[in-house]
C-alpha positions in Angstrom: -25.9 -5.2 16.8 -26.4 -8.9 16.2 -26.9 -10.7 19.6 -24.4 -13.4 18.7 -21.6 -11.0 17.9 -18.5 -10.6 20.1 -19.1 -7.1 21.6 -15.9 -5.9 19.9 -17.4 -6.4 16.5 -20.0 -3.7 17.0 -17.2 -1.3 17.8 -15.2 -1.9 14.6 -15.2 0.5 11.6 -13.9 -1.8 8.8 -11.7 -0.5 6.1 -13.8 0.5 3.0 -12.1 -0.6 -0.2 -12.6 1.2 -3.5 -15.8 0.3 -5.2 -15.7 -2.4 -7.9 -18.8 -1.8 -10.1 -19.5 -3.6 -13.3 -20.1 -0.8 -15.8 -19.4 -1.0 -19.5 -16.3 1.0 -20.7 -15.5 2.0 -17.2 -12.3 3.9 -16.5 -11.3 2.6 -13.1 -8.8 4.9 -11.4 -9.9 4.3 -7.8 -7.9 1.3 -6.5 -4.3 1.9 -7.6 -4.1 -1.2 -9.9 -1.3 -1.4 -12.4 -2.5 -0.6 -15.9 0.2 -2.8 -17.5 -0.6 -6.1 -15.8 1.7 -9.0 -14.9 4.7 -10.2 -16.7 4.0 -12.9 -19.3 6.4 -15.1 -17.4 4.0 -14.9 -14.4 1.2 -16.3 -16.4 3.4 -19.1 -17.8 4.5 -20.0 -14.3 0.9 -20.1 -13.0 -0.2 -22.3 -15.9 2.7 -24.7 -15.2 1.8 -24.9 -11.5 -1.9 -25.6 -12.2 -1.5 -29.4 -12.0 -2.9 -32.3 -10.0 -0.6 -31.0 -7.2 -3.2 -28.5 -6.3 -4.8 -31.3 -4.3 -1.8 -30.9 -1.9 -1.2 -28.1 0.5 1.4 -25.5 -0.6 4.8 -25.1 0.9 3.9 -23.5 4.2 7.3 -21.9 4.5 7.1 -20.5 0.8 10.8 -21.6 0.6 11.4 -20.7 -3.1 9.6 -17.4 -2.8 11.4 -16.4 0.3 14.7 -17.3 -1.2 14.0 -15.3 -4.3 12.9 -12.3 -2.3 16.0 -12.6 0.0 18.3 -12.7 -3.0 16.6 -9.8 -4.6 16.8 -7.6 -1.5 20.3 -8.7 -0.4 19.0 -10.5 2.7 18.8 -14.0 4.0 15.6 -16.2 3.9 15.1 -15.9 7.7 14.7 -12.2 7.2 11.7 -12.6 4.9 8.1 -13.3 5.7 5.4 -13.8 3.1 1.6 -13.6 3.3 -1.6 -13.4 1.4 -1.3 -9.8 0.4 0.4 -7.0 2.4 -2.8 -6.3 4.3 -2.7 -9.8 5.8 1.0 -9.3 6.5 0.2 -6.0 8.3 -2.5 -7.7 10.4 0.1 -10.3 11.6 2.6 -7.4 12.3 0.1 -5.5 14.3 -0.7 -8.5 16.4 3.0 -9.6 16.8 4.9 -6.3 17.2 2.9 -3.2 17.7 0.9 -3.7 20.9 2.7 -2.2 23.9 1.9 -0.3 27.1 2.5 3.0 25.3 0.5 3.9 22.3 1.3 3.2 18.6 2.2 6.4 16.8 1.0 6.9 13.2 0.2 9.9 11.0 -3.2 11.6 11.1 -3.5 11.2 7.3 -2.5 7.6 6.4 -3.7 4.2 5.3 -7.1 3.8 7.0 -6.5 0.1 7.7 -4.1 1.1 10.5 -6.8 2.4 12.9 -9.0 -0.5 11.9 -6.3 -2.9 13.0 -5.7 -1.0 16.2 -9.4 -1.4 17.1 -9.4 -5.1 16.1 -6.3 -6.0 18.1 -7.0 -3.7 21.0 -4.0 -1.3 20.4 -4.0 2.2 21.8 -2.8 4.6 19.2 -2.1 8.3 18.8 -2.0 10.3 15.6 0.8 12.7 14.7 -0.4 15.5 12.4 1.2 16.1 9.0 2.1 19.7 8.4 0.0 22.1 6.3 1.6 20.9 3.1 0.7 17.3 4.0 4.3 16.4 4.8 5.6 14.2 7.6 8.3 15.5 10.0 10.1 12.7 11.8 11.0 15.1 14.7 7.3 15.2 15.6 7.6 11.5 16.6 9.9 12.4 19.5 7.1 11.7 22.0 6.1 8.8 24.3 5.0 5.8 22.3 5.5 2.0 22.1 5.9 1.6 18.3 5.7 3.6 15.1 4.1 2.7 11.7 4.4 4.9 8.6 3.5 4.3 4.9 6.2 5.6 2.6 5.3 7.0 0.2 2.4 8.0 2.4 -1.1 6.9 1.4 -3.2 8.7 0.3 -1.0 11.8 -0.2 1.7 10.0 -2.3 4.5 12.1 -0.6 7.7 10.2 0.2 10.3 10.5 2.9 13.9 10.2 1.9 15.8 7.2 3.3 17.9 9.5 5.3 14.8 10.7 7.2 13.8 7.1 7.9 17.3 6.5 9.3 16.9 9.5 11.5 13.6 8.2 12.8 15.3 4.8 13.6 18.2 6.5 15.3 15.7 8.5 17.4 13.8 5.3 18.5 16.3 2.4 18.7 14.1 0.6 21.3 10.8 0.8 19.5 9.5 -1.4 16.6 9.3 0.8 13.5 7.3 -0.5 10.6 7.6 1.2 7.2 4.8 0.2 4.8 6.3 0.5 1.3 3.4 -0.6 -0.9 4.2 2.2 -3.4 7.9 2.5 -3.0 8.8 1.3 -6.5 7.4 4.4 -8.2 10.1 6.8 -7.3 10.8 6.6 -3.5 13.8 5.2 -1.6 13.3 1.9 0.1 14.4 1.5 3.7 15.6 -2.1 3.1 19.3 -1.1 3.2 18.8 0.1 6.8 17.7 -3.3 8.1 21.3 -4.5 8.7 22.0 -1.6 11.2 18.5 -1.4 12.8 17.1 -4.6 14.3 13.9 -2.7 15.2 13.0 -2.0 11.5 10.4 -4.0 9.6 9.7 -3.1 5.9 6.4 -4.3 4.4 6.0 -4.5 0.6 3.5 -5.9 -1.9 3.4 -7.4 -5.4 0.0 -5.9 -6.0 1.2 -2.5 -7.4 4.5 -2.4 -9.2 4.4 -6.1 -10.2 0.8 -5.9 -11.4 -0.4 -8.8 -9.2 -3.3 -7.4 -7.2 -5.4 -10.4 -8.1 -2.8 -12.9 -6.9 -2.5 -11.5 -3.3 1.2 -11.7 -2.3 2.8 -9.4 0.3 5.9 -9.7 2.4 7.9 -8.3 5.3 11.7 -7.8 5.5 13.6 -7.3 8.7 15.7 -8.7 11.5 15.2 -12.5 11.9 13.9 -11.9 15.4 11.1 -9.7 14.1 10.3 -12.1 11.3 10.1 -15.0 13.8 7.5 -13.0 15.9 5.3 -12.4 12.9 5.7 -16.1 11.8 4.5 -17.3 15.2 1.3 -15.3 14.8 0.8 -16.5 11.2 1.3 -20.2 12.3 -1.3 -19.7 15.1 -3.9 -18.5 12.5 -3.2 -20.1 9.2 -0.1 -22.1 8.3 -0.7 -22.1 4.6 -1.7 -18.6 3.5 0.1 -18.4 0.2 -1.1 -20.9 -2.3 0.8 -22.9 -4.9 -0.2 -20.6 -7.9 0.6 -17.4 -6.0 4.1 -18.7 -5.0 4.9 -19.8 -8.5 3.7 -16.5 -10.0 5.4 -14.3 -7.5 8.8 -16.0 -8.1 8.4 -15.5 -11.8 7.6 -11.8 -11.2 10.8 -11.3 -9.2 12.9 -13.0 -11.9 11.6 -10.8 -14.7 13.4 -7.6 -13.8 13.3 -6.1 -17.3 9.5 -6.2 -17.3 9.3 -4.8 -13.8 11.6 -1.8 -14.7 9.7 -1.1 -17.9 6.4 -1.1 -16.1 7.4 1.2 -13.3 9.0 3.6 -15.8 5.7 3.7 -17.7 3.7 4.4 -14.6 6.0 7.3 -13.7 5.8 8.8 -17.2 2.0 8.5 -17.1 1.9 10.1 -13.6 3.7 13.1 -15.0 1.2 13.4 -17.8 -1.7 13.1 -15.3 -0.2 15.7 -12.9 0.4 18.2 -15.6 -3.1 17.7 -17.1 -4.7 18.2 -13.7 -2.6 21.3 -13.0 -3.7 22.8 -16.4 -7.3 22.3 -15.2 -6.7 24.3 -12.1 -6.0 21.5 -9.6 -3.4 21.7 -6.9 -1.5 18.4 -7.1 0.7 17.1 -4.3 4.2 15.8 -5.4 3.7 12.0 -5.7 6.1 9.1 -5.6 3.3 6.6 -5.8 1.1 5.2 -8.6 -1.6 7.7 -7.8 -1.9 11.5 -7.3 -3.7 13.4 -4.6 -5.3 16.6 -6.0 -7.8 19.3 -5.1 -9.7 21.9 -7.0 -10.5 25.3 -5.4 -13.9 25.6 -7.1 -15.3 22.1 -6.8 -15.3 19.7 -3.8 -13.8 16.2 -3.8 -17.1 14.4 -3.2 -18.9 16.4 -5.9 -16.1 15.8 -8.4 -16.1 12.1 -7.6 -19.9 11.9 -8.2 -19.7 13.9 -11.4 -16.9 11.6 -12.8 -18.9 8.5 -11.9 -21.8 9.7 -14.0 -19.3 9.7 -16.9 -18.1 6.1 -16.1 -14.8 7.3 -14.5 -13.9 6.3 -11.0 -11.6 8.1 -8.6 -11.3 7.8 -4.9 -12.6 10.2 -2.3 -12.0 10.2 1.4 -14.5 12.1 3.6 -12.3 11.7 6.7 -10.3 13.2 8.2 -11.9 16.4 7.3 -8.7 18.1 6.1 -8.5 15.7 3.1 -12.2 15.8 2.1 -11.5 18.3 -0.7 -9.1 15.9 -2.4 -9.4 13.2 -5.0 -7.0 10.3 -5.1 -6.5 9.3 -8.8 -4.7 6.2 -9.8 -2.2 6.4 -12.6 -3.8 4.5 -15.5 -3.0 4.0 -19.2 -2.6 7.0 -21.5 -6.1 6.3 -22.8 -7.6 6.2 -19.3 -5.8 9.4 -18.3 -7.1 11.0 -21.5 -10.7 10.0 -20.6 -10.3 11.3 -17.1 -9.0 14.7 -18.1 -11.6 15.0 -20.8 -14.4 14.3 -18.3 -12.9 16.8 -15.8 -12.7 19.4 -18.5 -16.3 18.8 -19.3 -17.4 19.0 -15.7 -15.4 22.1 -14.9 -16.4 23.8 -18.1 -20.0 23.3 -17.3 -19.3 24.9 -13.9 -17.8 28.0 -15.5 
């Protein structure tokens, strides 16, 4: 431990992002990026915004972007918060809404940023186990707790809860903040946004990194009751009043406006996900039912860490999580292009064939 650190720093276990090596002809299926990329209208908007005005601070309220998001989701601008990627939005949410006397409840298999934020912001938390099929049961959350956070579809399993189950959870816990992280919702799941009107304790977090192909732009947002949004905004304005830059705001508005491109892109990802899942099943993998832009799969004869290492030798990246132990046999594989999926399946066939 460095002697100049805050003692808390030595206790943190930071989130570990997927590796980003520079390897020729790499098939990169480890970070859930969109194989299609952004709408051409996004690139046009960014070029148009790249003027001398970059010397000026951006609109700290992101007025145009919040208005566009509000209109798209059937809300009002005071029900929209935007930030520099959904991870930053989640950090503000943890600080503003999720620290209470009773512990935060979250699944035992979920986005590993959540426990990291709990440690950073001094939140007590308890995990609620998924069942043997890696599914979440909202009835299991009928226990003492101060708040609840779920990713839906869940990460890294990809399994989604129907909106009716989210509504049931909200009805069970009307006095607790409930945060639904919908980073992957556009790939086949049901958004909880229509529930906001009836449930002032619901906050929905989304991102433009996945279905809009803007991972490099860093735009995330939260939707909910104006009172919840005001709490998150207060934290943001106490840390950084200008998190979303001029280019990001312009590009994000253009992405929202190009609905046809968005729909075509998400449909392509879902078709490719079916191809990937079927190909893996044919090679002897058990594949969980995914509503995300990735699949979670295991092979009975080869461990997850071994398969990840063997794929890497063939310039194919997939993601492996060693913890918790129950998911160590699995690979999380992003849905790529048809060519990338072909390369992955060919590499796995070669690896598994050599094992036979």
